[in-house]
C-alpha positions in Angstrom: 107.1 93.3 93.3 105.3 91.5 90.2 101.5 90.9 89.6 99.9 88.1 87.8 96.7 89.9 87.1 95.7 92.8 85.1 95.0 96.0 87.2 91.7 97.9 86.6 92.2 101.0 84.4 91.5 104.3 85.5 88.6 105.9 83.7 87.9 109.6 83.6 84.3 110.6 83.6 83.8 114.0 82.3 81.4 116.6 84.2 79.6 119.5 82.8 81.9 122.5 83.1 80.4 125.4 85.3 81.1 128.3 87.1 79.4 129.1 90.4 79.8 132.1 92.8 79.6 130.9 96.1 79.2 132.2 99.5 81.0 131.4 102.7 78.7 130.0 105.2 81.5 128.9 107.8 85.2 129.0 108.5 87.0 126.3 110.8 90.7 126.2 111.8 91.0 122.4 111.4 94.8 122.5 112.6 97.0 125.6 113.0 98.0 125.2 109.4 94.7 124.2 107.7 91.5 126.2 107.5 88.2 124.6 106.2 86.1 126.7 104.4 82.3 125.8 104.0 80.6 127.3 100.9 76.6 127.2 100.5 74.3 128.3 97.9 71.7 127.2 95.6 74.1 127.7 92.8 75.6 124.4 93.9 72.5 122.4 92.4 74.0 120.0 90.0 77.5 119.7 91.4 78.9 116.5 90.7 81.9 114.6 92.6 82.7 111.1 92.2 86.2 110.4 93.1 88.7 110.9 96.0 90.8 113.1 93.9 88.0 115.3 92.6 89.1 118.9 92.5 88.1 122.4 91.8 89.6 125.7 90.6 88.8 128.4 93.1 88.5 131.7 91.4 89.9 134.6 93.3 89.0 138.3 92.9 92.0 140.6 91.4 93.6 143.3 93.6 91.0 146.2 94.1 87.9 144.0 92.9 85.3 142.7 94.8 84.3 139.6 93.0 86.6 137.1 90.8 86.5 137.5 87.1 83.9 134.9 85.7 85.6 132.3 83.1 84.4 132.4 79.7 82.5 129.1 78.6 81.6 128.0 75.3 80.0 124.6 74.4 81.2 123.1 77.6 84.7 124.4 76.8 86.9 127.2 79.0 87.9 129.6 76.2 90.6 132.0 76.2 89.2 135.7 77.5 90.9 139.3 77.5 91.0 138.9 81.2 91.5 135.5 82.8 90.5 134.7 86.3 93.1 133.9 89.1 92.8 130.4 89.7 94.4 128.0 92.0 93.3 123.9 92.6 91.9 122.8 95.6 90.7 119.1 96.2 87.1 119.0 97.4 86.8 117.6 101.1 83.0 117.1 101.5 80.4 117.9 99.3 76.5 117.4 101.0 74.3 117.5 98.6 71.3 117.8 100.3 72.6 120.7 102.5 74.1 122.1 99.4 77.3 122.6 101.2 80.9 122.3 99.8 84.1 121.9 102.2 87.5 123.2 100.9 90.3 122.6 103.1 92.9 125.1 102.2 96.8 125.2 103.6 98.0 128.3 105.2 101.8 128.7 104.0 103.6 131.6 102.2 102.0 134.4 100.7 100.3 133.1 97.9 96.7 133.9 96.9 94.9 131.2 98.2 96.9 131.3 101.5 96.4 135.0 101.6 92.4 134.6 100.9 92.3 131.4 103.4 93.7 133.4 106.2 91.2 136.3 106.0 88.2 134.2 105.2 84.8 135.1 106.7 81.3 134.0 106.7 79.7 136.1 104.0 82.5 136.4 101.5 82.2 135.1 98.1 84.4 133.4 95.9 84.0 131.6 92.4 84.1 127.6 92.3 84.9 126.3 88.7 84.4 122.7 88.1 85.0 119.6 88.9 85.6 119.1 85.2 86.2 115.6 85.5 86.6 112.3 88.0 89.3 109.7 87.9 87.4 106.8 89.1 89.0 103.1 89.6 87.5 99.9 90.5 88.7 99.6 94.5 89.5 95.7 93.8 93.1 95.6 94.7 94.6 93.4 97.4 96.1 96.2 99.1 96.7 100.1 98.7 99.7 102.3 99.4 98.6 106.0 100.1 100.8 109.0 100.8 100.6 112.7 101.0 101.8 116.1 102.3 99.4 118.2 103.9 98.1 119.9 100.6 97.0 116.4 99.6 95.7 115.5 103.0 91.8 116.2 102.1 92.4 113.8 98.9 94.3 111.2 101.3 91.2 111.5 103.6 88.8 110.7 100.8 91.0 107.7 99.6 90.6 106.2 103.1 87.0 107.0 103.3 86.3 105.7 99.9 88.1 102.1 100.5 85.9 99.4 101.1 85.4 97.6 104.6 88.4 95.6 105.2 90.6 96.5 102.5 94.6 96.4 103.6 95.9 100.0 103.2 99.2 101.6 104.5 99.1 105.6 104.5 101.9 108.2 104.8 101.1 111.7 105.8 103.7 114.3 106.0 103.0 117.5 108.1 104.9 120.1 110.2 104.1 118.6 113.6 101.9 116.6 115.8 99.5 119.5 116.1 98.8 119.2 112.4 97.6 115.8 112.5 94.0 115.4 111.4 91.4 112.4 112.4 91.0 110.1 109.3 88.1 108.1 109.3 88.3 104.6 107.2 86.4 101.3 107.1 89.5 99.8 105.5 92.1 97.8 107.5 94.5 100.6 107.6 97.5 101.8 109.1 98.3 105.6 109.2 101.9 106.9 109.7 102.3 110.6 110.5 105.7 111.9 109.2 106.8 115.3 111.1 109.3 117.4 109.2 109.7 119.8 111.9 111.0 123.3 111.1 112.0 122.2 107.6 110.4 124.1 104.8 107.5 122.2 102.8 108.9 120.5 99.7 112.3 120.2 101.1 112.4 116.9 102.7 112.5 113.2 101.6 110.1 111.8 104.3 107.7 110.3 101.8 110.1 108.9 100.0 111.9 107.1 102.6 108.7 106.0 104.1 107.7 104.4 100.9 111.1 102.9 100.1 110.6 101.4 103.5 107.1 100.1 103.4 106.8 96.2 103.7 103.8 95.6 101.3 101.6 92.1 101.3 101.4 90.0 98.0 98.7 90.4 95.4 97.4 93.2 93.4 98.3 96.6 94.7 97.5 100.4 93.8 99.7 103.3 94.8 98.8 106.9 95.3 100.9 109.8 96.4 100.6 113.1 96.0 102.4 116.4 97.3 105.2 118.8 96.1 106.4 117.7 92.4 109.9 117.6 92.7 110.1 115.1 95.8 107.7 112.7 94.1 110.0 111.9 91.0 112.1 109.4 93.0 108.9 108.0 94.4 107.5 107.5 91.0 110.5 105.7 89.8 110.7 103.6 92.7 107.1 102.1 92.7 107.5 101.7 88.8 111.2 100.4 88.7 112.1 98.9 92.2 108.6 97.7 93.0 107.6 96.4 89.6 104.2 98.4 89.4 102.5 99.0 86.0 101.3 102.3 85.2 97.8 101.6 85.8 99.0 100.8 89.4 100.6 103.9 90.1 99.0 107.5 90.6 101.8 110.0 91.5 100.6 113.5 91.4 102.4 116.5 92.0 99.8 119.0 93.7 102.3 121.9 93.9 105.8 122.7 92.7 108.0 124.7 95.1 108.9 128.1 93.6 106.2 128.0 91.2 102.9 130.1 92.2 100.4 128.3 90.1 101.3 124.7 89.2 98.8 123.1 87.0 99.0 119.3 87.8 96.1 118.5 85.6 97.6 120.0 82.4 94.9 118.7 80.4 92.7 121.2 81.9 94.6 124.0 80.4 95.7 123.1 77.2 94.6 125.1 75.9 91.3 124.8 78.0 89.4 122.0 78.9 
């Protein structure tokens, strides 16, 4: 599929780098495999989020410690330190500025640091929140949008659908274990959401998203595709969108949120090269 107009370029808007120690206010089991943790506190003053994929680094306490190690920040730069915090990236689900509440949806799978903490999360617990460092902004003026996510990227998919203007044409695919893991996704767009169930297959081992994207019937005009999930499963999707669909670099954002077999896959390497 070719286009005749130059697509809008993505802009990176930087935010001041700040660490916040926040307290858990509420814990809600959204689905059998997803926990929504609501953080609150005056430390959220000045918190900034502006785009669907905005994310923070959650900072976890080391074994035997009550509080996480605070990142060393100098001149708005994350510096190397003798003891580094234990961090994992999570997409912001909701931020309610007036209430000073921040929702983070955390997937329960495996025995990782984030999953283990989320399974035990209770009101009153404290966790470090670092960022967001920046927002990837793009003008939502396309004729159509193709969106895709596994459960780790569902918060970003939900934010995408909420951000699309009324009447915008959108086709979204969401891979989850089964019907109990589906979530209500609100949008003003003219959107079709298709849930893909992988059953007993391990996360990151199926090609459900790839097959759905390949089979998608897309309308004419200027489009934009965003797909996020397990890094290895996304490689053929990226190639298909660029090579077979003819989408330009500015029309495609395919992001590996996690990588099977890797404990802390950093899908935004510029944040840690060395430290943004």
